[in-house]
N, C-alpha and C positions, 0 to 999 in steps of 0.2 A: 469365539464370542468374548467381548469385553465384560469382565465381571466387575461390578461396582465402579462404573466408569466415572472419571472426573468430569467429563463433559456430559451435561444432563440430556442424554439422548431421548429419554422418555418424555421429558418436558418439550423437547424440540418436536417430537412426533405429534404431541397434542396441538402445538402451535401450527404445524404444517396442515393438520386436519381442518383447521379453520378456513383454509382456502383451497385445499386439495383433498377431497373426500375419497379419491380413488387411489390413495397411496398404498404401497406395499412395504411391509416391515419384515426384514430378515435379520435376526440377531441385532447387530449394531449398524445396520444399514437401512436407510429409508429411500424409496424411489417413488416418483410420481410423474405423471404427464404434465408438462408445462409448455405453453406456447406451441412451437413446432417440434419439440423434442422431449427429452427425459432429463429431469433433475434428480440428483442423488446426493444424499448426505450420509457420510460414512465415518465411523470412528474406528481407527486401527490401533490396536494395543501393541505397543513396542516396549522395549526396556533398553534404552540407549543412554549410556553414560557420556557426558561431555568432558572436555579437557579441564573444565573448572570444577569437576566433581558433582555436577548436577545430573539428574536423570530425567529424560523425556519419557513419559509413560504412554502418551497417546498422540496420534496425529489425526486431526479432524479435517476432512476434505469435503467441500461442497462443489459440485460440478454440474454442468449442463451441456449435453451434447445434442446436436441437431443436424439433420441432413442439409439444412440451409448453410452450414459452415463448411461444406465439403470443399469449396474452392478457395478457402482462406489461405493466404500466403503469409510469409514472414513480413513482407512489406505492407500488405493490407491490414494485417493484425496490428502492426506498429502504429498505424494511423488510427484505426478504429479504437484502440485502447485509450485514446485521448478522452473518450466518453466513459471511461471506467467508473464504476462505483467502488465495489470491494473485490471485484474479480478480474482476472486477466484472460483475454482471449488468446489462446495458444493454438497454433496450427497443428495439424496432424503430424505425429512422429512415432515411428515404430508401430506398436499395436494400439496406440492411443489415438482416438479420433480427435478432430478439432473440437475444442471445448472451451467454455468459460469455467474458470476454476479459482477458488480461494482456499487457503490452507492455513492451519495453525498447529504448531506443536505445543502440547500441554505438559509442563514439567510436573514432577511428582508433588510439589508443594503448591500447585496452582489451582486447587479446586475452587477457591473463591473467585479467581480470575475467570476460570472456565464457566462458572455459573453466572457471574454478574457482568462480565465484559465480553468474552468470546461468544457465548451463546446468544445474547441479544444481537450482536453484530452479524453472526452467521445466519440467524433466523430471519432477520430483516432482509438480508441478501437472498435468502431462500425464497422469500415472497416475491421478489422482483426478477429473479434470474431468467426464468422462461420468458417473461414479458420483455425484459431487456434484450434478450437474444432475438426475439421476433422483430423488435424495432430496428436493431442493428442490421439484421438480414434484409429488411425492407428499405434500408436507407432513411428511416424516419428518426432523424436526430433532434428534431424540435417538435415536442408534443405538449399540450396543456398538462402540466404536472398533476392537476386535479384528476386526470384520467388514469394516472398511474396507480399501482396497487398500494401506494403509501399514504399515510395520513400526515397532517401538519405541514404540508408542502408550502404553504404560504406564511408560515410563522417564522419569527426570528429565532435563530439558533439560541439555545439556553445558556449562553456564556456571556460574561461581562469583562470589563477591563481587568478585574482581579485575576481571572483565569489566564489571561494573556500575560499579565505581569508574573504570574507563577511560573510559566514556561520560560520567560526571559531570565528569571532568577535561577531556574534549574540549569540553563545553559551557561549563564555567567559563572556559576559555581564550578563548572567544568572547564573554564578558561576559553570558551568560544565567544565570538563577537556577535551579539544579536541586537535587534532594534525593534521598536514597536511604533505602529500608528494605530488609530482606532480599528479594532477588529481584524488586525493583521500583524503577524509575527514573522520576522526574518532572522535567520542566523546562518553563519558559514562555519563549516568544518574543514580542517586542514587536509588537503590531498597531498600536496608537496610538504616535505619536512619544514617546519617552522612557519608555514604560511598562516595568515590570519584573515585577510580580507582582500577582495579585489579593489577596495577603496585605496589601498596602498600603492596601486599602480598609477593613480592620478598624480600628475606633476604638482598640482596645487595642494593636494593632501600631503604629499611627501614634504613639500616646503614647510607646511604648517607643523608637521610632525617633527621635522628637524629642529625648528625653532622652539617648539614647546617641550619636547621630550629629549632633545639632543640625540636622536637616532642617527646612526651613520648610514651612508649610502648602501653598504652591504646589508645592514639590518633591514632596511626598507625593501631591498630587492628580495630578501628571503621572505619577509612578511607579505609581500605582494604575490607570492606563488599561487598556484591553483588551489581552489577550494570547492567544496560541495555546498550548494545553496539549498537551504530548506525554507519553504514558505508555508505558513498555516493561516487560514483566515476564513471569513464568511464568503460564501458565493451562492449563485443560483445555477443549478444544473438544468440544462434545457429539457430534460425528461422528468426530473424528480423535484424541481423547485429548490427551496432553500436548504442550506446545510453548511457543512465545513469541508474545506478542501485541504489537502496536504500535497505539496509538490516538492520532490527531492531531485535536484539537477546535479549530475556528475560532470566534471570538466573534460568531456570527450567531444571532439568536433562532430557535427552532423552533416558536414558537406562531403562525406565519403559514402559511396553507395553501400559499403559494408556495415553502415550503422544499423540497417534493418536486421541484418544477421546478428549483430551484437545484441540488439534489444530482444530479439527472439531467444537468443541463448541465455540472456539474463532471466527472462521469464521461466525458461525451463530449469535454470539453475535454482531459482526460488523454490521449485517443486522438489528439488533433489535432496534437500537437507531437512531434518526434523527439528534442528535447534536454531534455525534461522529466525529472523523477525517474522511475524505473521504476514502471510501473503494476502493482505487486505488492500487490494489495488492492483496496479500493473505497470510494467515498464512500457514506455511508448517513445516515439520520436517527438520530443517537444519542440517548441519554437526556437530554442537556443541550444538544447543539449538532450541526450538521453535522460528521460525523466520518469521517476516513479510517481504515478498519479493515484490519489485516493480521494473519493468523495463519500462523506458520511451524511446521509440524509437526516433531516431533523428527527425523524422517528427513532434513530439509533444514536442520537447525541447524548451520551451518558456522562455523568459527573466524572471528572478526571480524564476525559477523552483527549484533551489537548496535550496533557502530560504524556499519555500513552503514545500518541502520534509522534511526539518529539523523541521519546525514548526509543521507539522502533526505528525512527529515522537515523538516530546515532548508531544503533547496531547495524542497520542496513548499510550505511556509509562505510563503516569499518570493514564489514565482511565483503562488500562489493569491491572496495579498493584492494583488499587482499586477493580476491578472486581474479581481478583484472591483471594485477601484477604477476600472479602465478601463470595465467594464460599467456601473458607477454613473454615470460621467461621460457615457456615451453616452445612458443613459436620462434 
């Protein structure tokens, strides 16, 4: 049993009771019937030190399992996860059934984040998880958002240009190349050493850069190396209406059949570590690359959310890059 948990499990129980009166509470675990299956919210107490001297005290896992997911494969999950909100659909492996799952590790100093950020996000997802699973299982990918369990589906997300300028400033300070258009932020993180942006691969851009900054051909070749692309902006989800999306694309080709296995392994890897970025979203096969997709509905759009999405993306980019390099060296 978790004593004095950082994650407010008692408050979460009261929230879940507002839509699931038949829940069961056992110590730091809540279970209830939702849709065609069972949803569970569990807080696991751990004491794991990280390489930078921090301590992860808890891991919070929200999951939904359903018989309707029995036939889910790595390929089908990689496609279905394009409709992700804050959870990943992960096929059966070992003793774990196919399930929708999100997860966050809570560091010892993160009580405020657990109460004011993680709990609202997890509880909002708890309200929709069974409903979402039932829609996916039935192939209902376009539904009137007003029929979903969420509120404010037709409202504008509560952010303005100052919020987007703040994340641009945040990435500029770290030396990344970002850009803004109204309600949409884009930035690239270096995958290859010295890479800056795919823009540097353009002949016209290279010619202008040579004239203006006196870059050499070698400089431009290095700067045009592979990058990870992050996009954050307003969108309308076909099930949940308006909100904010975050899309992180890693520079791996998708024209290889093994991409489905890679995406499946990435989602499983996300579950394996307590000190990774929060698993609020899922890896899928995007239009151009393996992509980590997140959708935050209006109901969960909290102050500072854009900055958090950006910070989590930077961590995820670095850790995924390290993981893929390690896997490549083993193979």
